[in-house]
N, C-alpha and C positions, 0 to 999 in steps of 0.2 A: 278696318274699323273695329278690330277685336280689342284694342287697348287705347281708344281715344278717351278723353275726359268723361263724357257722359257714360260710356260703358264701364270705365273704372269706378264711377260712383255706383253703378248697378252692382258690380262685383263686390264693392264695399258693403252693400246691403246683405249680400249672401255671407260674406266673411263675418259680419257682425252678429249673425244669428247665434253661433255658439257662445259668443260673449254675453249676449242677453240671457241666454239659458244659464250659463256658468255663474252669473251674478247670484243666482239663488242658492248656490253652493258655497258662497263665501262665508267665512266665519265672522260676520259682522251683524250688527243689529238689524232686525227684520225691516224696520222703517228705513234704514239706510239702503238695504238691498232694493226695497221697493222704489225708492227715489232714484237710485242709480239706473235700475232697469227701465224706469219710466222715461228718464231723460235720454238714455241711449236709444230707446225705441222711437221716441219722437224725432231725435236727430236723424236716425237712420230712415224713418218714414219720410222725412222731408227731402231726403235725397231722391226719392221717387219723383217728386215735382221738379227738383233741380236738374236731374239728368235729362228729363224730357225737355225742359226749357232750354238747357244748354245745347242739346242735340239740334233743336230747331233753330236757335239763335246763331249757333256757330256752323250751321249746315253740316252737322256730323251725324245725321240720321243714317241708320244702316238696318239691313234685314236682321243681322245678328242682334243688334241692340233692341229691335222691336220684338225679337223672340225672347231675349234674356230678361227684359224688364218685367213682364208679367210673371215669369218664373220666380224671379227674386221676390216679388210681392207675395206670391202664394207661399213660398217657403217661409217668409217672415211672419205672415199671418198664421199659418199652420203651426209653426214652432211656438208662437206666443199663445195660441189657443191650447196647445198641449200643456204648456207650463201652467196656464190659468186653471185648467181642469185639475192638474196635479196639486195645485195650491188650494183647490176647492173654492175658486173664485168665479168659475164659469161652469155651467152644466155640461156634462158630456154630450147631451142631446144637441146643444147649440154647436159644439165642436163638430159633431158628426154631420149636422146639416151643412155647415159652412165648408168643411173639408170635402164632404161628399159632393157638393155642388161644384167645387173647384175642379175635382177630378172629372166629373161628368161633363162639364162645359169644356174643359180642355180637350177631352176625347172627342166631343162633338165638333169642336173647331178644327181639330186635326182631320177628322173624317170629312168635314165639309170642304176643307182645303183640297183634300185628295180628289173629291168629285167635282172640283171647280166651282163650288158654291160658297166660298169664303165670305162674300158680302152679306149673305143672309144671317150670319151670326157675328157681324161686326159689333164692336163695343158700343153699347147704348147708354144713354144717360142713367137708366135704372141701375145698370151695373156700376156706374161711377158713384151713384148715391150710396149703393150698398157698401162699396169700398170705403167711402168717406165715413159712414156711420161706424164701420168696423174700426177704422183708424182713430176714431175718437173714443170708442168704447174700450179698446185694448189698453191704452195708457191709463184710463181711469181705473181699470181693474188691476193693472200692474201696481199702481200707486196705493190703492186699497186703504185710504184714510181720508181724514178731512183735509180739504184743499182750501187754503186761505181762511181756515176757520169757518167756512160758509158752505162749501160744496161737499156733500158726502159722495165721494167718488165710487164707493161700493154700490150704492143705490143707483146712481146715474149710470155707472158702468154696466150693471146687470140689466137695467132697462134698455140701454142702447145696444147691448150685445144681442138681446132678444129681438129688438127692432131690426138689427142687422140680419138675424136669422130669418125673419119674415121677408125682408127685402131680398135675401138670398134665394128663398123659394120662389118669390114673385119673379125675380130676374131670370131664374132657371126656366120657369114656365114660359116667360116671354121668348127666350132664346129658342126653346124647343118648338114653340108655335111658329116662329119665323123660319125654322129649319124644316118643319114638317113637310111642306110641299116638295122640297128637294130630297128629303128622306124617302118619301113615297115614290118619287120618280126614279130613285136609284137603288131601291131594295130589290134584290134578286133572290 
């Protein structure tokens, strides 16, 4: 299951990360860079839904795919946040909150799996909501201009990325609370 269609889509997300970053080094108009990066990010982000759908529909789920999928998502979000901070479109504090939470929860999940308590930190709707808000905020911030002459993506993006930061903290607290009984039972 290392190279089935769903897993290849996940690998494509990882491979696309340097492309999204590299767009901001192209010698083209800033508006064009923003548009290309936004479209590429959206297409790549949609592969997250598509690879999961195909894995289930084609009965191609695998432990490797289940491992690689969230890794690809985290790489994509972290790279986008770093670029947005570099472009002064997102606050460093937001990036630290989101990236720090991803590291902390990944480590927590690894430890919980090691002690046989993986279920206590299973993905929850709150984590999915956090991811959805991030995946809407990031393209708005990448685009950084009026959309359809109506939507100020800079304002909406900043508001949504801060909402994502709040949801990030909330979901981290939720996961830590769920894990706390197992943590207490296994601390030596």
